[in-house]
C-alpha positions in Angstrom: -81.3 -60.2 87.4 -79.3 -61.0 84.2 -81.1 -58.3 82.2 -80.2 -55.7 84.9 -76.5 -56.6 84.7 -76.5 -56.4 80.9 -78.0 -53.0 81.1 -75.4 -51.7 83.5 -72.6 -53.1 81.3 -74.1 -51.5 78.3 -74.3 -48.1 80.1 -70.6 -48.4 81.0 -69.7 -49.3 77.5 -71.7 -46.4 76.2 -70.1 -44.0 78.7 -66.6 -45.2 77.7 -67.4 -44.8 74.0 -68.7 -41.3 74.6 -65.6 -40.3 76.6 -63.3 -41.7 73.8 -65.2 -39.7 71.2 -64.9 -36.5 73.2 -61.2 -37.1 73.8 -60.6 -37.7 70.0 -62.6 -34.6 69.2 -60.5 -32.5 71.6 -57.3 -33.9 70.2 -58.4 -33.2 66.7 -59.3 -29.6 67.6 -55.9 -29.1 69.2 -54.1 -30.5 66.3 -56.0 -28.3 64.0 -54.7 -25.2 65.8 -51.0 -26.1 65.6 -50.6 -27.0 61.9 -47.1 -26.0 60.7 -46.1 -23.0 58.6 -46.9 -23.8 55.0 -43.7 -23.7 52.9 -45.6 -23.8 49.6 -48.2 -21.4 48.4 -48.8 -20.0 51.9 -45.6 -18.9 53.6 -43.5 -19.3 50.4 -45.9 -16.9 48.6 -45.7 -14.4 51.4 -41.9 -14.5 51.4 -41.7 -14.2 47.7 -44.1 -11.3 47.6 -42.2 -9.3 50.3 -38.7 -10.0 49.0 -39.7 -9.4 45.4 -41.3 -6.0 46.3 -38.9 -4.7 48.9 -35.5 -6.0 47.7 -35.5 -6.9 44.0 -32.1 -8.1 42.8 -30.7 -8.5 46.4 -29.0 -11.6 47.6 -31.0 -13.7 50.1 -29.6 -15.5 53.1 -32.0 -18.2 54.4 -31.6 -19.4 58.0 -34.1 -21.9 59.3 -34.5 -24.4 62.1 -34.3 -27.3 59.6 -36.5 -30.1 58.5 -39.0 -30.2 55.6 -39.6 -26.5 56.2 -36.1 -25.6 55.1 -36.1 -27.5 51.8 -39.5 -26.1 50.8 -38.4 -22.5 51.3 -35.1 -23.1 49.4 -37.2 -24.1 46.4 -39.3 -20.9 46.8 -36.4 -18.6 47.0 -34.5 -20.2 44.1 -37.6 -19.6 42.1 -37.2 -15.8 42.6 -33.9 -15.8 40.6 -32.1 -14.3 43.5 -28.6 -15.3 44.7 -29.5 -17.5 47.7 -27.3 -18.8 50.5 -29.0 -21.3 52.8 -28.1 -22.3 56.4 -29.9 -24.9 58.4 -29.7 -25.2 62.2 -31.1 -28.4 63.6 -33.2 -28.2 66.8 -34.5 -31.8 67.0 -33.3 -31.9 70.6 -33.2 -28.4 71.9 -30.0 -28.1 74.0 -29.1 -24.5 74.8 -25.4 -24.9 74.8 -25.0 -27.2 71.8 -27.6 -25.4 69.6 -26.4 -21.9 70.4 -22.9 -22.8 69.7 -24.0 -24.2 66.3 -26.1 -21.1 65.7 -23.1 -18.8 66.5 -20.9 -20.6 64.0 -23.6 -20.5 61.4 -24.1 -16.8 61.8 -20.4 -16.1 61.5 -20.4 -17.9 58.1 -23.6 -16.0 57.1 -21.9 -12.7 58.0 -19.0 -13.7 55.7 -21.5 -14.0 52.9 -23.3 -10.7 53.8 -20.1 -8.7 53.8 -19.4 -9.8 50.2 -22.8 -8.6 48.9 -23.9 -5.1 48.4 -27.6 -5.7 49.0 -28.8 -8.5 51.3 -32.1 -9.8 52.7 -31.8 -12.2 55.6 -34.9 -14.5 55.8 -35.3 -16.5 59.1 -38.0 -19.2 59.2 -38.9 -21.0 62.4 -41.9 -21.9 64.6 -39.8 -22.1 67.7 -39.9 -19.0 69.9 -36.6 -20.0 71.7 -34.8 -20.4 68.4 -35.9 -16.9 67.4 -34.7 -15.5 70.7 -31.4 -17.2 70.3 -31.1 -15.8 66.8 -31.9 -12.3 68.0 -29.2 -12.5 70.6 -26.5 -14.2 68.6 -27.0 -12.2 65.4 -26.2 -9.1 67.4 -23.1 -10.6 68.9 -22.0 -12.0 65.5 -22.7 -8.7 63.8 -24.7 -10.5 61.1 -26.7 -7.4 60.1 -25.4 -4.0 59.0 -27.3 -0.8 58.9 -28.7 -1.4 55.4 -29.3 -5.2 55.7 -33.0 -6.2 55.6 -34.3 -8.9 58.0 -37.5 -10.8 57.4 -38.6 -13.3 60.1 -41.4 -15.8 59.2 -43.1 -17.6 62.1 -46.4 -18.7 63.6 -46.7 -17.4 67.2 -49.4 -15.7 69.4 -49.4 -12.0 69.2 -48.0 -11.4 72.7 -44.9 -13.5 71.6 -44.6 -11.5 68.5 -44.8 -8.2 70.4 -42.2 -9.4 72.9 -39.8 -10.4 70.2 -40.1 -7.1 68.4 -39.8 -4.9 71.5 -37.2 -6.8 73.6 -34.3 -7.5 71.2 -32.2 -4.9 69.4 -32.0 -7.0 66.2 -35.7 -6.8 65.7 -36.6 -3.5 67.4 -34.0 -1.2 66.0 -32.6 -2.8 62.9 -34.3 -2.8 59.5 -36.4 -5.8 60.4 -40.0 -7.1 59.8 -41.9 -10.1 61.1 -44.3 -12.2 59.0 -46.7 -14.0 61.4 -49.2 -16.6 60.2 -52.5 -16.1 61.9 -55.7 -18.1 61.5 -56.4 -21.2 59.5 -56.7 -19.4 56.2 -53.0 -19.1 55.7 -53.1 -15.3 56.2 -49.9 -13.6 57.1 -49.6 -10.2 58.9 -46.5 -8.1 58.6 -45.4 -6.4 61.8 -42.6 -3.9 62.5 -41.4 -2.2 65.6 -41.2 1.6 65.4 -39.0 2.9 68.2 -39.9 6.5 67.4 -43.3 7.7 66.4 -46.0 10.2 67.4 -47.4 7.7 69.8 -44.0 6.6 71.1 -42.4 3.2 70.8 -45.0 0.7 69.3 -45.5 -2.4 67.3 -47.3 -1.6 64.0 -49.0 -3.8 61.4 -48.0 -2.4 58.1 -49.1 -5.0 55.6 -50.9 -8.4 55.1 -50.7 -11.2 52.6 -53.3 -13.7 51.6 -53.5 -16.3 48.9 -56.2 -14.4 47.0 -55.6 -10.6 47.5 -51.8 -11.1 47.7 -49.7 -8.4 49.4 -51.7 -5.5 50.7 -49.8 -2.5 52.1 -51.2 0.2 54.5 -50.9 3.5 52.8 -48.9 5.2 55.6 -46.1 2.6 55.8 -43.9 1.1 53.1 -42.2 -2.3 53.5 -39.1 -2.0 55.7 -39.9 1.6 56.7 -37.1 3.9 57.7 -37.2 4.0 61.4 -34.9 6.9 61.9 -36.0 9.6 59.4 -38.0 11.4 62.1 -37.5 11.0 65.8 -40.7 12.9 66.6 -39.2 15.1 69.3 -37.7 12.2 71.3 -34.9 13.0 73.7 -31.6 11.4 72.6 -28.9 10.9 75.2 -25.4 12.0 74.3 -22.1 11.7 76.2 -19.4 14.3 75.7 -16.5 16.0 77.5 -15.4 19.6 77.1 -12.7 19.7 74.4 -12.2 23.1 72.8 -13.2 23.9 70.1 -15.2 20.7 69.5 -17.3 20.8 72.6 -17.5 23.8 75.0 -19.6 24.0 78.2 -20.3 27.3 80.0 -22.3 27.7 83.2 -24.4 30.8 83.4 -26.1 32.1 86.5 -29.7 33.5 86.1 -31.3 36.2 88.2 -33.1 33.7 90.4 -29.8 32.1 91.3 -30.2 28.9 89.3 -27.4 27.8 87.0 -27.7 26.6 83.4 -25.2 24.9 81.2 -24.8 26.4 77.8 -23.1 24.3 75.1 -21.2 25.4 72.0 -18.4 24.2 69.8 -18.1 22.7 66.3 -19.3 19.2 67.2 -22.1 20.6 69.3 -23.3 22.8 66.4 -23.0 19.8 64.0 -25.0 17.7 66.4 -27.6 20.4 66.9 -28.0 20.7 63.1 -28.6 16.9 62.8 -31.0 17.1 65.7 -33.0 19.8 63.9 -33.1 17.7 60.7 -34.1 14.5 62.4 -36.4 16.2 65.0 -34.9 15.1 68.3 -33.7 16.8 71.5 -30.2 16.5 72.8 -29.7 15.5 76.5 -26.1 15.5 77.6 -25.2 12.8 80.2 -22.3 13.8 82.5 -19.3 11.5 82.3 -16.2 11.7 84.5 -13.4 10.7 82.1 -12.4 10.0 78.5 -12.0 6.3 79.3 -15.6 6.0 80.2 -16.7 8.1 77.3 -14.8 6.3 74.5 -14.0 2.5 75.4 -2.5 29.1 64.5 -3.0 31.4 62.2 -0.4 34.3 62.7 -1.8 37.8 63.0 0.6 40.5 61.7 1.6 43.3 64.1 -0.9 46.1 63.5 1.4 49.0 64.6 1.1 51.6 61.9 2.2 55.2 61.6 -0.2 57.7 60.3 0.5 59.2 56.8 0.8 62.7 58.1 3.2 61.7 60.8 5.3 59.7 58.3 5.5 62.7 56.0 6.6 65.0 58.8 9.2 62.6 59.9 10.6 62.1 56.4 10.7 65.8 55.7 12.2 66.6 59.1 14.8 63.9 58.7 15.8 64.8 55.2 15.8 68.6 55.6 16.3 69.0 59.3 14.1 72.1 59.3 10.6 73.3 58.6 9.6 74.3 55.1 8.9 78.0 54.6 6.1 79.4 52.5 8.5 81.6 50.5 10.4 80.2 47.5 14.0 81.2 46.6 14.3 84.3 44.4 17.0 83.0 42.0 16.1 80.4 39.3 19.1 78.2 40.1 18.0 78.1 43.7 14.5 77.2 42.8 15.8 74.4 40.5 18.0 73.1 43.3 15.1 73.2 45.7 12.8 71.4 43.3 15.4 68.7 42.6 15.9 68.3 46.3 12.2 67.9 47.0 11.8 65.3 44.2 14.8 63.5 45.6 13.3 63.6 49.1 9.9 62.4 47.8 11.3 59.4 45.9 13.7 58.3 48.6 11.1 59.0 51.3 8.4 57.0 49.5 10.7 54.0 49.0 12.0 54.1 52.6 8.6 54.6 54.1 7.4 51.5 52.3 10.3 49.5 53.6 9.9 50.9 57.1 6.2 50.1 57.2 6.9 46.6 56.1 9.6 46.2 58.7 7.2 47.5 61.5 4.1 45.5 60.5 5.6 42.2 59.5 7.5 40.6 62.4 10.6 38.8 61.4 10.6 35.2 62.4 13.1 32.5 61.8 12.3 29.9 59.1 9.2 28.0 60.0 9.1 24.3 60.8 6.2 23.1 58.8 6.8 19.3 58.1 7.6 16.3 60.2 11.1 16.1 58.7 11.8 19.7 59.6 10.4 19.0 63.1 12.9 16.2 63.7 15.8 18.2 62.2 15.1 21.4 64.0 14.2 20.5 67.6 16.1 18.4 70.1 13.1 18.1 72.5 9.4 17.5 71.5 6.6 17.3 74.1 3.2 15.8 74.1 0.2 15.6 76.6 -0.3 12.4 78.6 -2.1 10.6 75.8 1.1 10.8 73.8 2.5 7.7 75.5 0.6 5.6 73.0 1.9 7.6 70.1 5.5 7.2 71.3 5.1 3.4 71.6 3.6 3.4 68.1 6.4 5.5 66.6 9.1 3.3 68.2 7.6 0.3 66.5 7.5 2.0 63.1 9.8 0.9 60.3 10.5 4.5 59.4 13.7 6.0 60.7 12.0 9.4 60.8 9.3 8.3 63.2 11.8 6.4 65.3 13.9 9.6 65.6 10.8 11.5 66.5 10.0 9.0 69.3 13.5 9.3 70.7 13.0 13.1 71.1 9.5 13.0 72.6 8.7 13.4 76.3 5.4 13.8 78.2 4.2 17.0 79.9 1.1 17.3 82.2 -1.0 19.3 79.7 -1.1 21.3 76.5 -0.6 24.7 78.3 2.6 23.4 79.9 3.8 22.2 76.6 3.1 25.5 74.8 4.8 27.4 77.6 7.9 25.3 77.3 7.9 25.7 73.5 7.9 29.5 74.1 10.6 29.5 76.9 13.0 26.7 76.0 12.6 26.4 72.2 10.8 23.1 72.2 8.1 21.8 70.0 4.7 20.6 71.3 2.5 18.1 69.5 -1.3 17.9 70.2 -4.6 18.4 68.5 -4.5 21.1 65.9 -7.8 22.9 66.7 -7.2 22.6 70.4 -3.7 24.1 70.2 -5.1 27.0 68.1 -7.6 27.7 70.8 -5.0 27.6 73.6 -2.6 29.8 71.7 -5.3 32.4 71.0 -6.5 32.3 74.6 -3.2 32.2 76.6 -0.3 33.2 74.3 -1.6 36.1 72.2 -1.1 39.8 72.9 -3.9 42.3 72.9 -2.8 43.3 69.4 -3.0 39.8 68.1 0.7 38.8 67.8 2.1 35.6 69.2 5.4 33.9 69.2 3.8 30.5 68.6 2.2 28.9 65.6 0.9 25.6 64.4 2.7 23.8 61.6 1.1 23.1 58.2 1.7 19.4 58.1 -0.1 16.9 60.4 1.8 14.3 62.3 -0.9 11.6 61.9 -3.5 12.7 59.4 -6.8 11.1 60.2 -10.6 11.5 60.5 -12.4 12.1 63.7 -15.7 10.3 64.3 -18.5 9.9 66.8 -18.7 6.4 68.5 -22.0 4.7 68.0 -23.1 1.0 68.4 -21.7 -1.4 65.8 -23.8 -1.7 62.7 -26.3 0.9 64.0 -29.2 1.2 61.6 -29.2 5.0 61.8 -25.5 5.4 60.8 -26.3 6.1 57.2 -28.6 9.0 58.3 -25.9 10.5 60.4 -23.4 10.1 57.6 -25.6 11.8 55.1 -26.3 14.8 57.3 -22.7 15.1 58.6 -21.4 15.1 55.0 -24.0 17.7 54.0 -22.8 20.0 56.8 -19.1 19.4 56.1 -19.5 19.9 52.3 -21.4 23.1 52.9 -18.3 24.4 54.8 -20.2 25.0 58.0 -17.9 22.9 60.2 -14.9 25.0 59.2 -16.9 28.2 59.5 -17.9 27.3 63.1 -14.3 26.5 63.9 -13.1 29.9 62.5 -15.8 31.7 64.3 -14.9 30.1 67.6 -11.2 30.9 67.1 -12.0 34.5 66.3 -14.3 34.7 69.4 -11.6 33.2 71.6 -9.1 35.8 70.3 -11.5 38.7 71.0 -12.2 37.5 74.5 -8.5 37.0 75.2 -7.7 40.6 74.1 -10.6 42.0 76.1 -9.5 40.1 79.1 -5.9 41.2 78.8 -6.8 44.9 78.2 -9.2 45.0 81.1 -6.3 43.9 83.4 -3.8 46.5 82.1 -3.6 50.2 82.6 -3.1 52.7 79.7 0.4 53.5 81.0 1.4 49.9 80.9 0.1 49.5 77.4 2.0 52.6 76.2 5.2 51.6 77.9 5.1 47.9 76.8 7.5 47.5 73.9 9.0 44.6 72.1 7.4 41.6 70.5 3.7 41.5 70.9 3.8 44.7 73.1 1.6 47.7 73.6 0.2 50.1 71.1 3.4 52.2 70.7 6.6 50.6 69.4 9.9 52.4 69.8 12.1 53.0 66.7 15.6 51.6 67.0 18.9 52.4 65.2 18.1 49.6 62.8 15.0 51.5 61.7 16.8 55.0 61.6 20.1 54.0 60.1 18.9 55.1 56.6 17.9 58.6 57.6 21.1 59.0 59.7 23.4 58.0 56.8 21.5 60.3 54.5 21.8 63.1 57.0 25.5 62.6 57.2 25.9 62.6 53.5 23.8 65.8 53.2 25.9 67.5 55.9 29.1 66.5 54.1 27.7 67.9 50.9 26.7 71.1 52.6 30.1 71.4 54.2 31.8 71.0 50.8 29.4 73.5 49.2 30.1 75.9 52.1 33.9 75.5 51.7 33.6 75.9 47.9 31.5 79.1 48.3 34.0 80.4 50.9 37.0 79.8 48.6 35.2 81.3 45.6 34.1 84.3 47.6 37.6 84.9 48.9 39.1 84.8 45.4 36.4 87.2 44.2 37.2 89.7 46.9 40.9 89.6 46.1 40.3 90.1 42.5 38.0 93.1 43.1 40.5 94.7 45.5 43.3 94.5 42.9 
């Protein structure tokens, strides 16, 4: 009986021992799979290799979740002889409100450092997935990264976590960012990057690896920190725009099957289309109802000209008052007189014809108002469209007496057309966008012959640069800047603007002529009138005065001949 009891106790003890061994083995295996990121030869070597190869000479900003990990990477980065700024965010007790507030303050300070450096690499080291999520969110809010800043995240996470980080957060998916992930027990690091645009669409791609023996190994098709926006691979890019001539013009055309299609044109559309061609993407315009949702003239001389033959006939008829005969006078003195008269008529006619042509082809306008000072001194009333309210408030707060006087004379009208019409009818000035006013003058205030009583002053009221709104610190901004500068420096933007203005003038003339009869065009006189312009006494006063002088001279010559002839007859009779 005693032996049986001893055997049972021994079995229980053996079972307990075996269970304890199994438990210890399981714990050891689990602990072996969660060893921390190595900050020495492993992770430090990977960071040193990537930073040294991708950003030599750049300043480094180190942000970590603290502890031994932070100090070890500080030693590694200082060994690279880079300018290093280190920031440690403790997460011993993870509290969302406290830690994120501390992280936000840290990122604001880091942004201060980044803005004072030309080239920066931000290195983030943490094993905590929640910390990396918080960094991705708050770095975007704090505007830590610019379009050219490089971001390197070092962590140890399962691949599905890595993929979620790279795909779900703008900082990692769209910015110039890479992720170093330690995988396996051999301290091997894989370099991942998110490509928003590729032939296969949006995807996470492994572009390099680092190991203690082979070092940094790159895939041939991808460099470190690849340019994500050099080729959009035919992706459709959404654009918001409102019609604003001549920058953006929308026309709806009806096809034969009854469907309508919107056709876009304008200087900004042509510029965007050129960029789309260079970067290989398609434009898709998203309708928008208002500007609030969207954003949170050259004078043509009068071409009336008189033909050379008509001018010659008019001059000869005016000067001689009769047609020239083919027979020349018989007496030499008569021929000399006739030759002198023709030379006199030729010289005077040529001079007067030139002056008359200049008077008819060059309209006489009062002195132009070209500067802001002249605008204030000349006009008592100046109008602006509804958006001018902000300008008036701004001018009233100015320290310049000129702009304060300008604000006192300004008033608001419903639209640009109303302002231009008042400028024509009531001698007022209208202030609006230069290119838009040029288009409206050409379309609504220009005669079929190209003349107009309105013009656009030479000086700008508020010189500035127009731009396209894009997200803050967008990584593709430098691409857009480079292509836009190339188009502008080539003169294409001004060329498109001039072409659109000329096209608007041609359409306006065609529209006006199609609605007028030939009789109306012939009878329409005055400024910017029809094809025939009547001569007035101002134009004909020279020929009339010359005619009177010639008649007086002819009368004196006739009287002298009569007197001489009478005396000759008396002498012959005696």
